[in-house]
C-alpha positions in Angstrom: -108.4 12.6 -128.3 -108.7 8.9 -127.6 -109.8 9.5 -124.0 -112.2 12.2 -125.1 -113.8 9.8 -127.5 -113.8 7.0 -124.9 -115.7 9.4 -122.5 -118.1 10.2 -125.2 -118.8 6.5 -125.9 -119.3 5.8 -122.2 -121.8 8.7 -122.0 -123.7 7.3 -124.9 -123.6 3.8 -123.3 -125.0 5.1 -120.0 -127.7 7.0 -121.8 -128.6 4.0 -123.9 -128.7 1.7 -120.9 -130.8 4.1 -118.9 -133.0 4.7 -122.0 -133.6 1.0 -122.5 -134.7 0.6 -118.9 -137.1 3.5 -119.4 -138.7 1.6 -122.2 -139.2 -1.4 -119.9 -140.5 0.8 -117.0 -143.1 2.6 -119.2 -145.5 -0.3 -118.9 -148.2 -0.6 -116.3 -146.8 -1.6 -112.9 -149.2 -4.4 -112.3 -149.8 -6.5 -109.2 -152.1 -9.4 -108.4 -155.7 -8.3 -108.4 -155.3 -5.3 -110.7 -157.8 -5.0 -113.5 -157.0 -4.4 -117.2 -158.8 -4.6 -120.5 -157.4 -5.4 -123.9 -158.2 -3.8 -127.3 -157.0 -4.5 -130.8 -154.1 -2.2 -131.5 -154.9 0.1 -134.4 -158.5 -0.8 -134.4 -160.3 -4.0 -135.3 -158.2 -6.1 -137.6 -155.5 -3.4 -138.2 -152.6 -5.0 -136.3 -152.4 -8.7 -136.3 -155.4 -10.8 -135.5 -154.6 -13.9 -137.4 -156.4 -16.9 -135.7 -157.6 -14.5 -133.0 -154.1 -13.7 -131.7 -152.3 -10.4 -131.0 -151.2 -7.7 -131.1 -153.3 -6.3 -128.3 -153.1 -3.1 -126.3 -153.4 -3.5 -122.6 -155.1 -0.6 -120.8 -155.3 -0.2 -117.0 -158.8 -0.2 -115.4 -157.9 -0.4 -111.7 -154.2 -0.3 -111.2 -152.2 0.7 -108.1 -149.3 2.2 -110.1 -149.2 3.9 -113.5 -152.9 3.5 -114.4 -152.5 5.9 -117.4 -150.0 3.7 -119.2 -150.5 1.1 -121.8 -148.4 -1.6 -123.5 -148.7 -4.1 -126.3 -148.9 -7.9 -125.8 -149.5 -11.2 -127.5 -151.3 -14.5 -126.6 -149.4 -17.4 -125.1 -152.0 -20.1 -125.7 -153.7 -20.9 -129.0 -156.9 -22.5 -127.7 -158.0 -19.8 -125.1 -159.6 -16.5 -125.8 -160.5 -13.0 -124.4 -163.2 -10.5 -125.2 -162.0 -7.1 -126.3 -162.8 -4.3 -124.0 -163.8 -6.5 -121.1 -162.2 -5.9 -117.7 -160.2 -8.8 -116.4 -158.3 -9.3 -113.1 -154.7 -10.2 -113.5 -152.3 -12.5 -111.6 -148.6 -12.2 -112.4 -147.0 -15.5 -113.1 -144.2 -17.2 -115.1 -146.5 -19.5 -117.2 -149.9 -20.3 -118.4 -152.4 -21.9 -116.0 -155.2 -24.4 -116.7 -154.5 -24.6 -120.4 -151.8 -24.8 -123.1 -149.8 -27.7 -124.4 -147.0 -29.3 -122.3 -148.5 -28.4 -118.9 -146.3 -29.7 -116.1 -149.0 -30.9 -113.7 -150.5 -29.3 -110.7 -149.3 -25.8 -109.9 -148.5 -25.8 -106.2 -148.4 -22.0 -105.9 -151.9 -21.6 -107.3 -154.3 -20.2 -104.6 -157.1 -21.8 -106.6 -155.5 -25.2 -105.7 -155.9 -27.2 -108.9 -154.4 -25.3 -111.9 -152.0 -27.0 -114.2 -148.9 -25.0 -115.1 -147.2 -24.4 -118.5 -144.1 -22.3 -118.0 -143.1 -20.0 -120.8 -139.7 -20.6 -122.5 -136.7 -18.4 -122.2 -136.8 -18.1 -126.0 -140.2 -16.5 -125.7 -138.9 -14.1 -123.1 -136.0 -13.1 -125.4 -138.4 -12.5 -128.3 -140.9 -10.5 -126.3 -138.2 -8.4 -124.7 -136.7 -7.4 -128.0 -140.1 -6.7 -129.4 -141.0 -4.4 -126.5 -137.6 -2.6 -126.5 -137.8 -2.0 -130.3 -134.8 -4.1 -131.1 -136.4 -7.0 -132.9 -134.8 -7.1 -136.3 -137.3 -7.2 -139.2 -140.4 -6.1 -137.2 -142.3 -3.6 -139.3 -145.1 -2.6 -136.9 -147.9 -3.6 -139.3 -150.5 -6.3 -139.4 -148.3 -8.8 -141.3 -145.4 -8.4 -138.7 -147.8 -8.8 -135.8 -149.3 -12.0 -137.3 -145.9 -13.4 -137.8 -144.8 -12.5 -134.3 -147.9 -14.2 -132.8 -147.2 -17.3 -134.8 -143.6 -17.3 -133.5 -144.7 -17.0 -129.9 -147.2 -19.9 -130.4 -144.4 -22.0 -132.1 -142.0 -21.4 -129.2 -144.7 -22.4 -126.7 -145.6 -25.5 -128.7 -149.1 -24.4 -129.3 -149.4 -24.9 -133.1 -151.4 -28.1 -133.2 -154.2 -26.6 -135.3 -153.5 -27.6 -138.9 -154.3 -24.3 -140.4 -152.2 -22.3 -137.9 -149.3 -24.7 -138.3 -149.6 -24.4 -142.1 -149.5 -20.6 -141.8 -146.3 -20.8 -139.7 -144.7 -23.2 -142.1 -145.3 -20.7 -144.9 -144.1 -17.7 -142.9 -140.3 -17.2 -143.2 -140.3 -14.2 -141.0 -141.9 -16.1 -138.1 -139.5 -18.9 -138.6 -136.5 -16.5 -138.6 -137.6 -15.0 -135.3 -138.1 -18.5 -133.7 -134.5 -19.4 -134.8 -133.1 -16.2 -133.5 -134.9 -16.6 -130.1 -133.7 -20.2 -129.7 -130.2 -19.3 -130.8 -130.0 -16.4 -128.3 -129.6 -19.1 -125.5 -131.2 -17.0 -122.8 -130.9 -18.9 -119.4 -133.7 -17.0 -117.6 -136.9 -15.0 -118.3 -135.4 -11.6 -117.6 -138.3 -9.3 -116.7 -140.9 -11.1 -118.8 -143.9 -12.4 -117.0 -147.3 -13.8 -117.8 -150.7 -12.2 -117.1 -153.2 -14.9 -116.1 -156.6 -13.3 -116.8 -159.7 -13.9 -114.7 -163.3 -12.7 -114.4 -163.3 -12.3 -110.6 -160.9 -12.0 -107.7 -161.5 -12.2 -103.9 -158.8 -10.2 -102.1 -159.6 -11.8 -98.8 -159.0 -15.3 -100.0 -156.7 -14.6 -102.9 -159.0 -16.8 -105.1 -159.3 -16.1 -108.8 -162.1 -17.5 -110.9 -163.3 -17.5 -114.5 -160.1 -18.1 -116.4 -159.2 -16.6 -119.8 -156.2 -16.3 -122.1 -152.7 -15.7 -120.8 -150.8 -12.7 -122.1 -147.1 -11.6 -122.1 -146.0 -8.8 -119.8 -142.6 -7.0 -119.5 -142.5 -6.1 -115.8 -141.0 -2.7 -115.0 -137.4 -2.6 -113.8 -137.4 -1.7 -110.1 -136.1 1.9 -109.6 -133.2 1.0 -107.3 -131.8 -1.2 -110.1 -132.1 1.6 -112.7 -130.3 4.1 -110.5 -127.6 1.5 -109.6 -126.9 1.1 -113.4 -126.8 4.9 -113.9 -124.5 5.3 -110.9 -122.2 2.6 -112.3 -122.1 4.3 -115.7 -121.4 7.7 -114.2 -118.6 6.2 -112.1 -117.0 4.9 -115.2 -117.2 8.3 -116.8 -115.7 9.9 -113.7 -112.8 7.4 -113.9 -112.1 8.3 -117.5 -112.2 12.0 -116.6 -109.7 11.6 -113.8 -107.4 9.6 -116.1 -107.5 12.4 -118.6 -106.6 15.0 -116.0 -103.7 12.9 -114.7 -102.4 12.3 -118.2 -102.5 16.1 -119.0 -100.7 16.9 -115.8 -98.0 14.3 -116.5 
């Protein structure tokens, strides 16, 4: 009975692991130069929107892979903006460019040549990953939760220098709890979280982007080889338990 239960638990673990990767892989598979547009999730003012932040829904306009998919996102910077429904070119990055607090100087990898770079924190990556995978404790999926989550992201990115936004965060125990949890998680890398730098135009010949806008969070899909490697490893564990059961029965 113990081995049967163990095999059952392993099967559930494999399914859960594979399922969680499917959540991550459901997003648009974006690459530099793809076009997207953002809309307000649930209609104007329905989900979030405090101080002009998220939740936003990202829709593909011109995307090499998975153009029919969408995903939800939040702003990284407080002082930059986007226009709803306007197509933007994306560049995949690990931080905000030409804006934000705490920029670390010139970004050497920028094809535009002069951008400052503000890398996102590992705590932000933890928080967004849990939100996207549906494992963020206390998230209710309504406007209040989305406002709290946007404030939490801005707090983690040290963007709350506006007095009214800072006062809103200081009065929001939910946002403060998520910030504490994200910092306490002690993530050491970004996982699959990336940043979408948004631009008005893109020249594929030169790689030059121009007309910068707000930066948005993005959970990049897990590459398929990694998904299947995880599944194979889980099935191998299940096979090992099955062989042990047969050997035990024969003995």
